[in-house]
N, CA and C atoms as a LAMMPS dump frame, in Angstrom:
ITEM: TIMESTEP
0
ITEM: NUMBER OF ATOMS
591
ITEM: BOX BOUNDS ff ff ff
-5.0000000000000000e+02 5.0000000000000000e+02
-5.0000000000000000e+02 5.0000000000000000e+02
-5.0000000000000000e+02 5.0000000000000000e+02
ITEM: ATOMS id mol type element x y z
1 1 1 N 165.233 -162.15 -358.391
2 1 2 C 166.111 -161.609 -357.37
3 1 3 C 165.375 -161.629 -356.033
4 2 1 N 166.063 -162.048 -354.969
5 2 2 C 165.414 -162.136 -353.661
6 2 3 C 165.378 -160.768 -352.983
7 3 1 N 164.459 -160.654 -352.034
8 3 2 C 164.33 -159.417 -351.262
9 3 3 C 165.582 -159.21 -350.4
10 4 1 N 166.018 -157.959 -350.205
11 4 2 C 167.159 -157.736 -349.321
12 4 3 C 166.801 -158.129 -347.889
13 5 1 N 167.792 -158.601 -347.152
14 5 2 C 167.568 -158.993 -345.762
15 5 3 C 167.403 -157.744 -344.895
16 6 1 N 166.514 -157.793 -343.906
17 6 2 C 166.292 -156.605 -343.065
18 6 3 C 167.502 -156.29 -342.188
19 7 1 N 167.613 -155.035 -341.819
20 7 2 C 168.671 -154.587 -340.923
21 7 3 C 168.054 -153.832 -339.746
22 8 1 N 168.804 -153.783 -338.664
23 8 2 C 168.39 -153.052 -337.467
24 8 3 C 169.467 -152.018 -337.155
25 9 1 N 169.071 -150.753 -337.189
26 9 2 C 169.978 -149.666 -336.836
27 9 3 C 169.849 -149.414 -335.336
28 10 1 N 170.978 -149.314 -334.654
29 10 2 C 171.007 -148.988 -333.232
30 10 3 C 171.61 -147.601 -333.068
31 11 1 N 170.841 -146.675 -332.522
32 11 2 C 171.309 -145.306 -332.313
33 11 3 C 171.381 -145.043 -330.813
34 12 1 N 172.592 -144.802 -330.32
35 12 2 C 172.716 -144.419 -328.907
36 12 3 C 172.379 -142.936 -328.773
37 13 1 N 171.747 -142.584 -327.672
38 13 2 C 171.362 -141.188 -327.434
39 13 3 C 172.581 -140.265 -327.405
40 14 1 N 172.314 -138.983 -327.55
41 14 2 C 173.364 -137.977 -327.467
42 14 3 C 173.856 -137.789 -326.035
43 15 1 N 174.854 -136.957 -325.903
44 15 2 C 175.512 -136.725 -324.615
45 15 3 C 174.557 -136.183 -323.552
46 16 1 N 174.736 -136.679 -322.316
47 16 2 C 174.078 -136.122 -321.129
48 16 3 C 175.187 -135.729 -320.147
49 17 1 N 174.822 -135.035 -319.088
50 17 2 C 175.824 -134.653 -318.081
51 17 3 C 176.505 -135.888 -317.505
52 18 1 N 175.744 -136.961 -317.293
53 18 2 C 176.328 -138.16 -316.689
54 18 3 C 177.094 -139.008 -317.692
55 19 1 N 176.72 -139.004 -318.964
56 19 2 C 177.542 -139.747 -319.926
57 19 3 C 178.898 -139.052 -320.054
58 20 1 N 178.905 -137.736 -319.897
59 20 2 C 180.134 -136.957 -319.944
60 20 3 C 181.014 -137.242 -318.721
61 21 1 N 180.398 -137.37 -317.554
62 21 2 C 181.159 -137.593 -316.312
63 21 3 C 181.448 -139.076 -316.046
64 22 1 N 180.838 -139.967 -316.828
65 22 2 C 181.072 -141.398 -316.636
66 22 3 C 180.219 -142.031 -315.555
67 23 1 N 179.143 -141.365 -315.159
68 23 2 C 178.261 -141.927 -314.135
69 23 3 C 177.246 -142.87 -314.778
70 24 1 N 176.982 -143.984 -314.119
71 24 2 C 175.999 -144.944 -314.624
72 24 3 C 174.618 -144.297 -314.604
73 25 1 N 173.99 -144.247 -315.77
74 25 2 C 172.682 -143.611 -315.91
75 25 3 C 171.687 -144.652 -316.384
76 26 1 N 171.007 -145.284 -315.448
77 26 2 C 169.997 -146.264 -315.798
78 26 3 C 168.636 -145.61 -315.858
79 27 1 N 167.983 -145.532 -314.704
80 27 2 C 166.606 -145.037 -314.652
81 27 3 C 166.515 -143.54 -314.356
82 28 1 N 167.636 -142.891 -314.018
83 28 2 C 167.619 -141.44 -313.819
84 28 3 C 167.361 -140.798 -315.175
85 29 1 N 166.346 -139.948 -315.249
86 29 2 C 165.89 -139.437 -316.546
87 29 3 C 166.513 -138.081 -316.851
88 30 1 N 167.751 -138.088 -317.297
89 30 2 C 168.478 -136.856 -317.582
90 30 3 C 168.21 -136.352 -318.995
91 31 1 N 168.216 -135.022 -319.17
92 31 2 C 168.08 -134.46 -320.52
93 31 3 C 169.424 -134.505 -321.255
94 32 1 N 169.376 -134.269 -322.544
95 32 2 C 170.601 -134.113 -323.32
96 32 3 C 171.251 -132.782 -322.973
97 33 1 N 172.571 -132.737 -323.07
98 33 2 C 173.283 -131.462 -322.967
99 33 3 C 173.093 -130.723 -324.295
100 34 1 N 173.574 -129.494 -324.358
101 34 2 C 173.527 -128.748 -325.621
102 34 3 C 174.312 -129.512 -326.692
103 35 1 N 175.469 -130.056 -326.314
104 35 2 C 176.264 -130.861 -327.252
105 35 3 C 175.502 -132.123 -327.651
106 36 1 N 174.801 -132.73 -326.706
107 36 2 C 174.001 -133.912 -327.004
108 36 3 C 172.905 -133.616 -328.01
109 37 1 N 172.319 -132.433 -327.921
110 37 2 C 171.295 -132.042 -328.899
111 37 3 C 171.909 -131.854 -330.281
112 38 1 N 173.107 -131.258 -330.326
113 38 2 C 173.806 -131.106 -331.603
114 38 3 C 174.126 -132.49 -332.189
115 39 1 N 174.598 -133.399 -331.338
116 39 2 C 174.913 -134.758 -331.788
117 39 3 C 173.67 -135.447 -332.355
118 40 1 N 172.534 -135.243 -331.702
119 40 2 C 171.293 -135.891 -332.154
120 40 3 C 170.871 -135.372 -333.524
121 41 1 N 171.021 -134.063 -333.747
122 41 2 C 170.695 -133.508 -335.064
123 41 3 C 171.651 -134.072 -336.128
124 42 1 N 172.937 -134.211 -335.771
125 42 2 C 173.919 -134.776 -336.704
126 42 3 C 173.594 -136.245 -337.001
127 43 1 N 173.094 -136.948 -336.014
128 43 2 C 172.678 -138.335 -336.21
129 43 3 C 171.565 -138.392 -337.256
130 44 1 N 170.656 -137.437 -337.196
131 44 2 C 169.587 -137.355 -338.187
132 44 3 C 170.124 -137.186 -339.601
133 45 1 N 171.207 -136.397 -339.732
134 45 2 C 171.834 -136.223 -341.048
135 45 3 C 172.38 -137.557 -341.547
136 46 1 N 172.983 -138.327 -340.656
137 46 2 C 173.556 -139.624 -341.035
138 46 3 C 172.473 -140.634 -341.404
139 47 1 N 171.255 -140.432 -340.884
140 47 2 C 170.149 -141.357 -341.158
141 47 3 C 169.276 -140.897 -342.329
142 48 1 N 169.558 -139.727 -342.863
143 48 2 C 168.736 -139.165 -343.94
144 48 3 C 168.673 -140.136 -345.123
145 49 1 N 167.476 -140.368 -345.609
146 49 2 C 167.28 -141.232 -346.768
147 49 3 C 167.031 -142.684 -346.442
148 50 1 N 167.282 -143.079 -345.201
149 50 2 C 167.027 -144.471 -344.81
150 50 3 C 165.538 -144.645 -344.519
151 51 1 N 164.989 -145.799 -344.863
152 51 2 C 163.574 -146.082 -344.626
153 51 3 C 163.431 -147.204 -343.614
154 52 1 N 162.462 -147.043 -342.719
155 52 2 C 162.269 -148.014 -341.639
156 52 3 C 160.814 -148.437 -341.548
157 53 1 N 160.604 -149.726 -341.372
158 53 2 C 159.258 -150.25 -341.156
159 53 3 C 158.759 -149.868 -339.773
160 54 1 N 159.694 -149.709 -338.826
161 54 2 C 159.327 -149.336 -337.466
162 54 3 C 160.494 -148.618 -336.811
163 55 1 N 160.162 -147.637 -335.955
164 55 2 C 161.159 -146.915 -335.166
165 55 3 C 160.764 -147.075 -333.701
166 56 1 N 161.698 -147.526 -332.886
167 56 2 C 161.449 -147.757 -331.464
168 56 3 C 162.397 -146.914 -330.627
169 57 1 N 161.939 -146.521 -329.436
170 57 2 C 162.777 -145.728 -328.537
171 57 3 C 162.584 -146.166 -327.102
172 58 1 N 163.631 -146.026 -326.339
173 58 2 C 163.58 -146.218 -324.891
174 58 3 C 162.614 -145.187 -324.302
175 59 1 N 162.044 -145.474 -323.139
176 59 2 C 161.175 -144.482 -322.485
177 59 3 C 161.926 -143.246 -321.972
178 60 1 N 163.257 -143.308 -321.891
179 60 2 C 164.019 -142.189 -321.323
180 60 3 C 163.92 -140.957 -322.201
181 61 1 N 163.927 -139.78 -321.562
182 61 2 C 163.859 -138.545 -322.342
183 61 3 C 165.098 -138.369 -323.207
184 62 1 N 166.253 -138.889 -322.777
185 62 2 C 167.469 -138.735 -323.583
186 62 3 C 167.352 -139.48 -324.915
187 63 1 N 166.723 -140.663 -324.898
188 63 2 C 166.536 -141.43 -326.136
189 63 3 C 165.416 -140.827 -326.981
190 64 1 N 164.306 -140.458 -326.337
191 64 2 C 163.178 -139.899 -327.099
192 64 3 C 163.547 -138.555 -327.725
193 65 1 N 164.315 -137.733 -326.997
194 65 2 C 164.745 -136.431 -327.529
195 65 3 C 165.728 -136.636 -328.683
196 66 1 N 166.603 -137.622 -328.573
197 66 2 C 167.521 -137.926 -329.67
198 66 3 C 166.727 -138.322 -330.909
199 67 1 N 165.721 -139.176 -330.731
200 67 2 C 164.862 -139.583 -331.857
201 67 3 C 164.179 -138.37 -332.478
202 68 1 N 163.682 -137.485 -331.63
203 68 2 C 162.988 -136.289 -332.117
204 68 3 C 163.918 -135.389 -332.92
205 69 1 N 165.101 -135.091 -332.361
206 69 2 C 166.036 -134.195 -333.042
207 69 3 C 166.615 -134.832 -334.303
208 70 1 N 166.645 -136.158 -334.346
209 70 2 C 167.13 -136.868 -335.538
210 70 3 C 166.051 -136.942 -336.615
211 71 1 N 164.833 -136.498 -336.29
212 71 2 C 163.768 -136.449 -337.283
213 71 3 C 162.786 -137.603 -337.233
214 72 1 N 162.813 -138.391 -336.129
215 72 2 C 161.941 -139.558 -336.041
216 72 3 C 160.966 -139.502 -334.862
217 73 1 N 160.841 -138.334 -334.246
218 73 2 C 159.987 -138.201 -333.069
219 73 3 C 158.532 -138.533 -333.315
220 74 1 N 158.023 -138.21 -334.495
221 74 2 C 156.598 -138.431 -334.77
222 74 3 C 156.265 -139.89 -335.033
223 75 1 N 157.266 -140.714 -335.341
224 75 2 C 157.002 -142.126 -335.651
225 75 3 C 157.586 -143.09 -334.624
226 76 1 N 158.421 -142.59 -333.712
227 76 2 C 159.063 -143.471 -332.731
228 76 3 C 158.052 -143.967 -331.702
229 77 1 N 158.013 -145.271 -331.505
230 77 2 C 157.167 -145.899 -330.486
231 77 3 C 158.026 -146.243 -329.278
232 78 1 N 157.545 -145.911 -328.096
233 78 2 C 158.275 -146.21 -326.872
234 78 3 C 158.132 -147.687 -326.53
235 79 1 N 159.253 -148.319 -326.204
236 79 2 C 159.247 -149.728 -325.82
237 79 3 C 159.961 -149.866 -324.477
238 80 1 N 159.262 -150.309 -323.42
239 80 2 C 159.888 -150.398 -322.095
240 80 3 C 161.071 -151.355 -322.036
241 81 1 N 161.139 -152.342 -322.928
242 81 2 C 162.28 -153.256 -322.929
243 81 3 C 163.566 -152.581 -323.387
244 82 1 N 163.457 -151.364 -323.949
245 82 2 C 164.64 -150.614 -324.37
246 82 3 C 165.195 -149.715 -323.271
247 83 1 N 164.583 -149.727 -322.085
248 83 2 C 165.121 -148.931 -320.975
249 83 3 C 166.547 -149.398 -320.681
250 84 1 N 167.384 -148.458 -320.26
251 84 2 C 168.768 -148.799 -319.938
252 84 3 C 168.823 -149.781 -318.777
253 85 1 N 169.916 -150.491 -318.67
254 85 2 C 170.183 -151.423 -317.577
255 85 3 C 169.835 -150.742 -316.256
256 86 1 N 169.163 -151.446 -315.375
257 86 2 C 168.837 -150.919 -314.049
258 86 3 C 170.05 -151.144 -313.157
259 87 1 N 170.728 -150.044 -312.781
260 87 2 C 171.961 -150.131 -312.001
261 87 3 C 171.73 -150.191 -310.494
262 88 1 N 170.465 -150.137 -310.064
263 88 2 C 170.17 -150.282 -308.642
264 88 3 C 170.987 -149.329 -307.788
265 89 1 N 171.741 -149.896 -306.823
266 89 2 C 172.533 -149.088 -305.891
267 89 3 C 173.712 -148.389 -306.569
268 90 1 N 174.026 -148.79 -307.789
269 90 2 C 175.142 -148.167 -308.491
270 90 3 C 174.704 -147.038 -309.432
271 91 1 N 173.429 -146.715 -309.401
272 91 2 C 172.915 -145.595 -310.197
273 91 3 C 173.649 -144.309 -309.816
274 92 1 N 174.131 -143.602 -310.819
275 92 2 C 174.815 -142.336 -310.577
276 92 3 C 176.264 -142.478 -310.14
277 93 1 N 176.74 -143.697 -310.023
278 93 2 C 178.128 -143.932 -309.583
279 93 3 C 179.026 -144.152 -310.798
280 94 1 N 180.298 -143.822 -310.624
281 94 2 C 181.287 -144.085 -311.67
282 94 3 C 181.946 -145.443 -311.398
283 95 1 N 182.337 -146.13 -312.457
284 95 2 C 182.949 -147.449 -312.312
285 95 3 C 184.166 -147.397 -311.389
286 96 1 N 185.021 -146.385 -311.525
287 96 2 C 186.221 -146.281 -310.685
288 96 3 C 185.854 -146.225 -309.208
289 97 1 N 184.765 -145.517 -308.865
290 97 2 C 184.353 -145.406 -307.462
291 97 3 C 183.794 -146.734 -306.954
292 98 1 N 183.061 -147.433 -307.812
293 98 2 C 182.528 -148.743 -307.422
294 98 3 C 183.679 -149.713 -307.193
295 99 1 N 184.658 -149.707 -308.084
296 99 2 C 185.802 -150.62 -307.957
297 99 3 C 186.638 -150.334 -306.711
298 100 1 N 186.663 -149.078 -306.266
299 100 2 C 187.416 -148.733 -305.055
300 100 3 C 186.84 -149.431 -303.831
301 101 1 N 185.526 -149.646 -303.809
302 101 2 C 184.919 -150.336 -302.662
303 101 3 C 184.568 -151.789 -302.951
304 102 1 N 184.568 -152.159 -304.227
305 102 2 C 184.282 -153.549 -304.599
306 102 3 C 185.239 -153.978 -305.72
307 103 1 N 186.505 -154.221 -305.361
308 103 2 C 187.502 -154.591 -306.37
309 103 3 C 187.047 -155.824 -307.169
310 104 1 N 187.296 -155.76 -308.474
311 104 2 C 186.955 -156.887 -309.324
312 104 3 C 185.533 -156.872 -309.849
313 105 1 N 184.717 -155.894 -309.418
314 105 2 C 183.334 -155.84 -309.895
315 105 3 C 183.314 -155.635 -311.402
316 106 1 N 182.376 -156.31 -312.056
317 106 2 C 182.238 -156.199 -313.503
318 106 3 C 180.759 -156.293 -313.839
319 107 1 N 180.199 -155.215 -314.387
320 107 2 C 178.767 -155.138 -314.646
321 107 3 C 178.261 -156.327 -315.453
322 108 1 N 178.962 -156.672 -316.531
323 108 2 C 178.476 -157.718 -317.427
324 108 3 C 178.57 -159.12 -316.831
325 109 1 N 179.245 -159.258 -315.706
326 109 2 C 179.295 -160.534 -314.993
327 109 3 C 178.443 -160.49 -313.723
328 110 1 N 178.536 -159.378 -312.994
329 110 2 C 177.96 -159.289 -311.651
330 110 3 C 176.62 -158.564 -311.571
331 111 1 N 176.279 -157.786 -312.596
332 111 2 C 175.078 -156.978 -312.495
333 111 3 C 175.245 -155.904 -311.437
334 112 1 N 174.139 -155.424 -310.911
335 112 2 C 174.183 -154.347 -309.924
336 112 3 C 173.268 -154.686 -308.751
337 113 1 N 173.746 -154.52 -307.506
338 113 2 C 172.893 -154.808 -306.357
339 113 3 C 171.651 -153.924 -306.348
340 114 1 N 170.495 -154.562 -306.18
341 114 2 C 169.245 -153.817 -306.203
342 114 3 C 168.795 -153.463 -307.608
343 115 1 N 169.563 -153.888 -308.625
344 115 2 C 169.232 -153.612 -310.017
345 115 3 C 169.117 -154.914 -310.789
346 116 1 N 169.555 -154.886 -312.04
347 116 2 C 169.417 -156.056 -312.906
348 116 3 C 170.69 -156.889 -312.976
349 117 1 N 170.496 -158.183 -313.191
350 117 2 C 171.594 -159.09 -313.512
351 117 3 C 171.779 -159.069 -315.029
352 118 1 N 172.913 -159.574 -315.522
353 118 2 C 173.074 -159.679 -316.976
354 118 3 C 171.965 -160.53 -317.612
355 119 1 N 171.557 -161.608 -316.952
356 119 2 C 170.502 -162.456 -317.515
357 119 3 C 169.166 -161.728 -317.609
358 120 1 N 168.869 -160.865 -316.634
359 120 2 C 167.615 -160.103 -316.687
360 120 3 C 167.638 -159.087 -317.83
361 121 1 N 168.784 -158.412 -318.015
362 121 2 C 168.909 -157.486 -319.143
363 121 3 C 168.832 -158.27 -320.452
364 122 1 N 169.435 -159.456 -320.479
365 122 2 C 169.395 -160.306 -321.663
366 122 3 C 167.986 -160.767 -322.006
367 123 1 N 167.184 -161.046 -320.992
368 123 2 C 165.8 -161.475 -321.232
369 123 3 C 164.992 -160.358 -321.885
370 124 1 N 165.24 -159.11 -321.463
371 124 2 C 164.553 -157.984 -322.116
372 124 3 C 164.992 -157.865 -323.572
373 125 1 N 166.298 -158.022 -323.8
374 125 2 C 166.811 -157.954 -325.169
375 125 3 C 166.206 -159.063 -326.024
376 126 1 N 166.077 -160.259 -325.466
377 126 2 C 165.505 -161.384 -326.215
378 126 3 C 164.059 -161.107 -326.632
379 127 1 N 163.276 -160.537 -325.717
380 127 2 C 161.884 -160.193 -326.063
381 127 3 C 161.847 -159.19 -327.203
382 128 1 N 162.714 -158.213 -327.118
383 128 2 C 162.77 -157.172 -328.136
384 128 3 C 163.216 -157.749 -329.481
385 129 1 N 164.226 -158.601 -329.474
386 129 2 C 164.709 -159.219 -330.707
387 129 3 C 163.595 -160.018 -331.366
388 130 1 N 162.844 -160.737 -330.574
389 130 2 C 161.733 -161.525 -331.117
390 130 3 C 160.722 -160.618 -331.825
391 131 1 N 160.398 -159.479 -331.194
392 131 2 C 159.445 -158.545 -331.808
393 131 3 C 160.034 -157.896 -333.068
394 132 1 N 161.314 -157.519 -332.998
395 132 2 C 161.964 -156.866 -334.138
396 132 3 C 162.041 -157.815 -335.333
397 133 1 N 162.414 -159.049 -335.09
398 133 2 C 162.528 -160.018 -336.194
399 133 3 C 161.163 -160.324 -336.814
400 134 1 N 160.097 -160.22 -336.038
401 134 2 C 158.749 -160.47 -336.558
402 134 3 C 158.293 -159.354 -337.504
403 135 1 N 158.9 -158.18 -337.403
404 135 2 C 158.522 -157.053 -338.265
405 135 3 C 158.876 -157.355 -339.718
406 136 1 N 160.02 -157.975 -339.932
407 136 2 C 160.406 -158.37 -341.283
408 136 3 C 160.922 -157.254 -342.161
409 137 1 N 161.073 -156.062 -341.611
410 137 2 C 161.611 -154.921 -342.367
411 137 3 C 162.692 -154.234 -341.557
412 138 1 N 163.217 -153.16 -342.087
413 138 2 C 164.264 -152.428 -341.39
414 138 3 C 163.684 -151.713 -340.164
415 139 1 N 164.455 -151.721 -339.087
416 139 2 C 164.025 -151.127 -337.819
417 139 3 C 165.122 -150.195 -337.321
418 140 1 N 164.715 -149.081 -336.728
419 140 2 C 165.628 -148.123 -336.107
420 140 3 C 165.298 -148.065 -334.622
421 141 1 N 166.333 -148.194 -333.786
422 141 2 C 166.161 -148.208 -332.332
423 141 3 C 167 -147.097 -331.708
424 142 1 N 166.384 -146.304 -330.841
425 142 2 C 167.079 -145.275 -330.056
426 142 3 C 167.093 -145.722 -328.595
427 143 1 N 168.281 -145.86 -328.02
428 143 2 C 168.349 -146.271 -326.621
429 143 3 C 169.708 -145.898 -326.038
430 144 1 N 170.108 -146.619 -324.976
431 144 2 C 171.327 -146.339 -324.224
432 144 3 C 172.366 -147.441 -324.417
433 145 1 N 173.591 -147.132 -324.017
434 145 2 C 174.738 -147.977 -324.355
435 145 3 C 174.64 -149.418 -323.871
436 146 1 N 174.449 -149.638 -322.583
437 146 2 C 174.549 -151.009 -322.072
438 146 3 C 173.45 -151.915 -322.605
439 147 1 N 172.219 -151.433 -322.672
440 147 2 C 171.152 -152.312 -323.175
441 147 3 C 171.34 -152.569 -324.673
442 148 1 N 171.863 -151.595 -325.422
443 148 2 C 172.137 -151.827 -326.839
444 148 3 C 173.27 -152.837 -327.015
445 149 1 N 174.251 -152.802 -326.12
446 149 2 C 175.351 -153.772 -326.187
447 149 3 C 174.839 -155.182 -325.893
448 150 1 N 173.949 -155.288 -324.921
449 150 2 C 173.335 -156.591 -324.613
450 150 3 C 172.481 -157.046 -325.792
451 151 1 N 171.712 -156.132 -326.38
452 151 2 C 170.879 -156.454 -327.538
453 151 3 C 171.745 -157.034 -328.662
454 152 1 N 172.866 -156.382 -328.946
455 152 2 C 173.744 -156.854 -330.025
456 152 3 C 174.314 -158.238 -329.711
457 153 1 N 174.728 -158.448 -328.477
458 153 2 C 175.267 -159.759 -328.096
459 153 3 C 174.211 -160.843 -328.284
460 154 1 N 173.014 -160.59 -327.828
461 154 2 C 171.938 -161.578 -327.956
462 154 3 C 171.523 -161.754 -329.42
463 155 1 N 171.57 -160.698 -330.219
464 155 2 C 171.288 -160.786 -331.655
465 155 3 C 172.201 -161.832 -332.307
466 156 1 N 173.468 -161.82 -331.862
467 156 2 C 174.46 -162.743 -332.411
468 156 3 C 174.376 -164.141 -331.808
469 157 1 N 173.519 -164.315 -330.796
470 157 2 C 173.415 -165.61 -330.131
471 157 3 C 174.413 -165.795 -329.008
472 158 1 N 175.084 -164.705 -328.602
473 158 2 C 176.027 -164.758 -327.49
474 158 3 C 175.289 -164.54 -326.174
475 159 1 N 175.939 -164.878 -325.072
476 159 2 C 175.374 -164.54 -323.767
477 159 3 C 175.316 -163.019 -323.639
478 160 1 N 174.436 -162.54 -322.776
479 160 2 C 174.317 -161.091 -322.564
480 160 3 C 175.666 -160.48 -322.202
481 161 1 N 176.492 -161.217 -321.459
482 161 2 C 177.805 -160.727 -321.041
483 161 3 C 178.721 -160.432 -322.225
484 162 1 N 178.423 -160.988 -323.399
485 162 2 C 179.219 -160.705 -324.59
486 162 3 C 179.171 -159.244 -324.987
487 163 1 N 178.184 -158.51 -324.486
488 163 2 C 178.103 -157.085 -324.763
489 163 3 C 179.285 -156.302 -324.229
490 164 1 N 180.038 -156.892 -323.318
491 164 2 C 181.188 -156.184 -322.751
492 164 3 C 182.237 -155.851 -323.806
493 165 1 N 182.24 -156.574 -324.914
494 165 2 C 183.225 -156.345 -325.962
495 165 3 C 182.797 -155.28 -326.965
496 166 1 N 181.603 -154.74 -326.812
497 166 2 C 181.013 -153.872 -327.828
498 166 3 C 180.771 -152.466 -327.287
499 167 1 N 181.789 -151.664 -327.215
500 167 2 C 181.686 -150.315 -326.662
501 167 3 C 180.911 -149.403 -327.614
502 168 1 N 180.126 -148.481 -327.039
503 168 2 C 179.352 -147.524 -327.831
504 168 3 C 179.568 -146.098 -327.331
505 169 1 N 179.884 -145.189 -328.237
506 169 2 C 179.982 -143.773 -327.909
507 169 3 C 178.623 -143.102 -328.003
508 170 1 N 178.52 -141.897 -327.448
509 170 2 C 177.26 -141.166 -327.555
510 170 3 C 176.972 -140.844 -329.016
511 171 1 N 175.71 -140.87 -329.349
512 171 2 C 175.171 -140.641 -330.694
513 171 3 C 175.832 -141.527 -331.751
514 172 1 N 176.287 -142.699 -331.325
515 172 2 C 176.868 -143.645 -332.283
516 172 3 C 175.762 -144.343 -333.06
517 173 1 N 176.133 -144.823 -334.219
518 173 2 C 175.224 -145.569 -335.071
519 173 3 C 175.844 -146.933 -335.345
520 174 1 N 175.058 -147.992 -335.164
521 174 2 C 175.492 -149.362 -335.434
522 174 3 C 174.406 -150.043 -336.243
523 175 1 N 174.784 -151.063 -337.002
524 175 2 C 173.808 -151.783 -337.816
525 175 3 C 173.998 -153.281 -337.632
526 176 1 N 172.912 -153.943 -337.273
527 176 2 C 172.886 -155.396 -337.186
528 176 3 C 172.094 -155.921 -338.374
529 177 1 N 172.435 -157.09 -338.829
530 177 2 C 171.701 -157.673 -339.949
531 177 3 C 172.042 -159.14 -340.084
532 178 1 N 172.136 -159.571 -341.318
533 178 2 C 172.39 -160.98 -341.617
534 178 3 C 173.407 -161.05 -342.748
535 179 1 N 174.08 -162.203 -342.857
536 179 2 C 174.986 -162.37 -343.983
537 179 3 C 174.25 -162.973 -345.171
538 180 1 N 174.082 -164.269 -345.232
539 180 2 C 173.445 -164.894 -346.395
540 180 3 C 171.954 -165.118 -346.23
541 181 1 N 171.519 -165.344 -344.988
542 181 2 C 170.105 -165.64 -344.742
543 181 3 C 169.777 -165.316 -343.282
544 182 1 N 168.527 -165.497 -342.902
545 182 2 C 168.067 -165.123 -341.559
546 182 3 C 168.641 -166.007 -340.462
547 183 1 N 169.359 -167.052 -340.831
548 183 2 C 170.012 -167.922 -339.84
549 183 3 C 171.428 -167.447 -339.528
550 184 1 N 171.887 -166.369 -340.167
551 184 2 C 173.266 -165.912 -340.006
552 184 3 C 173.324 -164.448 -339.558
553 185 1 N 172.955 -164.164 -338.295
554 185 2 C 173 -162.777 -337.819
555 185 3 C 174.445 -162.276 -337.71
556 186 1 N 174.637 -161.016 -338.079
557 186 2 C 175.97 -160.409 -338.051
558 186 3 C 175.882 -158.94 -337.614
559 187 1 N 177.041 -158.381 -337.307
560 187 2 C 177.191 -156.933 -337.132
561 187 3 C 177.66 -156.386 -338.472
562 188 1 N 176.926 -155.451 -339.03
563 188 2 C 177.3 -154.867 -340.323
564 188 3 C 178.103 -153.569 -340.137
565 189 1 N 177.859 -152.87 -339.025
566 189 2 C 178.565 -151.628 -338.701
567 189 3 C 178.515 -151.486 -337.192
568 190 1 N 179.616 -151.003 -336.579
569 190 2 C 179.581 -150.843 -335.128
570 190 3 C 180.212 -149.52 -334.703
571 191 1 N 179.51 -148.806 -333.833
572 191 2 C 179.988 -147.621 -333.143
573 191 3 C 180.509 -146.542 -334.103
574 192 1 N 179.786 -146.313 -335.169
575 192 2 C 180.166 -145.267 -336.112
576 192 3 C 179.751 -143.926 -335.497
577 193 1 N 180.729 -143.06 -335.295
578 193 2 C 180.455 -141.781 -334.624
579 193 3 C 180.85 -140.589 -335.475
580 194 1 N 181.059 -140.779 -336.758
581 194 2 C 181.459 -139.666 -337.634
582 194 3 C 180.426 -138.546 -337.533
583 195 1 N 180.909 -137.386 -337.25
584 195 2 C 180.041 -136.215 -337.137
585 195 3 C 180.301 -135.301 -338.331
586 196 1 N 179.29 -135.073 -339.189
587 196 2 C 179.522 -134.128 -340.305
588 196 3 C 179.842 -132.743 -339.779
589 197 1 N 180.686 -132.058 -340.493
590 197 2 C 181.076 -130.692 -340.065
591 197 3 C 179.965 -129.713 -340.315
């Protein structure tokens, strides 16, 4: 019998004040809300019993705190390539407000002035994918929505802009893996947000 193919779990951080208000939160280092902390603990319940060869986290306190409350703080390694998309001049802004002054703007096509382009975010995801695939075992990643969406798109061999189709809720859990062999990357689970009572 052959060894099972490795999987990559993607855990989005719990709620912050800006994820609640819809403001773009790239490099602003916000803490989790009280609800976000509850979500992170519930995420830990959903991950109970799973084994990982490596656990990685974004440098942001929201991702590291989520990892900690989920029970992985002592083993999570910070990886700068997991930092959220750099929104530049659009940091802290809501999409509706940006569209009011720049009709037709689309992050996954246009990027952000003074921040990252989709290709730059994709290049970070590609570096990370290369490192993750070299591990050869199951990996758990804690990070933010847009960079995780880009990571998933690049995992599948799509352009970074393909992440626009992959919405993620706070404290969601997604799983990437393979179908028959390492040449067939797939999404095994996406945006699972079930919260145990």
